[in-house]
Steps between C-alpha positions, in 0.01 A plus 500: 500500500727723298320825582790712370420364154157666507554815706689728264796559725726782388814293568404258220450785253831658605686169463356431154555863395859484625568184303344658190718810552813287531407309185445831320851615598642171372307538176633856453854366541492238223154527332435124516143390449485259797519796740183640343326166554601516867362854530176386334476207741544734800231733368268204435557374856421847636176504301408148616575596860280809468215290357532247784478787749189644337319172433566304823391627841704348781366449851714790618356731233148379578537573873643847431221578252234390750646722771499795261139423398397495867686829555305663215172350624541670839491844338187400303343343813455182294478208742405258222836546327689468827325178595559342157860479620424364849501123553193318630732374779573857614557544874597813690508468876198267503314700232399311187463639146126582526538684830807686377313604186215646707760692701673634189167607353422676830838679489420617146148616596632696797791640295767389746753458220549695178816354350737210546851524357689172470864485397826317570324173422733206553383164372752225575563213263177309484521137601188303569154646544567767763721807521542783751531838333635807678413854403470854626146632534394858562128532560357852497172619640335683790500193726864401441684563828850525359634623167808279532552219249411158633671169428255237384557128462232341284464129444392405150384152405438337167130421500361191321425709188874578466466866608711648780286664769562653841426266793592743776731779602677657796571868549806621691580835660739628239679388188820437694546155645246539777338198659227710659187389320208742480173328587215543256259759640131424538359559153156652450229273364 
């Protein structure tokens, strides 16, 4: 799919603005009407591109928005919002979605975690119904053993309802290219 067409990339705005600027300089040189039509066309394309960005949510934008919603839900201790974005096929080291949810609710009850900061989200070009997203996660709370940022690889799948949801994830020692995976600790129930 042509995701760039719906993602509001700055390079497209810069290119269209540059062309409009060049046409403006040409118009100032000889004041011919056709240059103004070209400028108008560039501005209309910029507006259309902006509307496509606002009105169409790509898979990449959907995955990023879901990660940010889960991040905000951690601070609110809102497991329901988190698990809206978790696939029914979720697996984490032999743990299914229902068991993981009980563990997350236990973590919230026991106040193991207060915040989760997610940034440096990298969603590759989406082909098919599965994508592995990398990000940096920084959980904060009294039971967090290390304040260092962690590298997370999350697998998202397109569920039958057309929504992208997380099917699983792996956590690695640091954000640098470490292959040392951190096992999921025993979660409270």
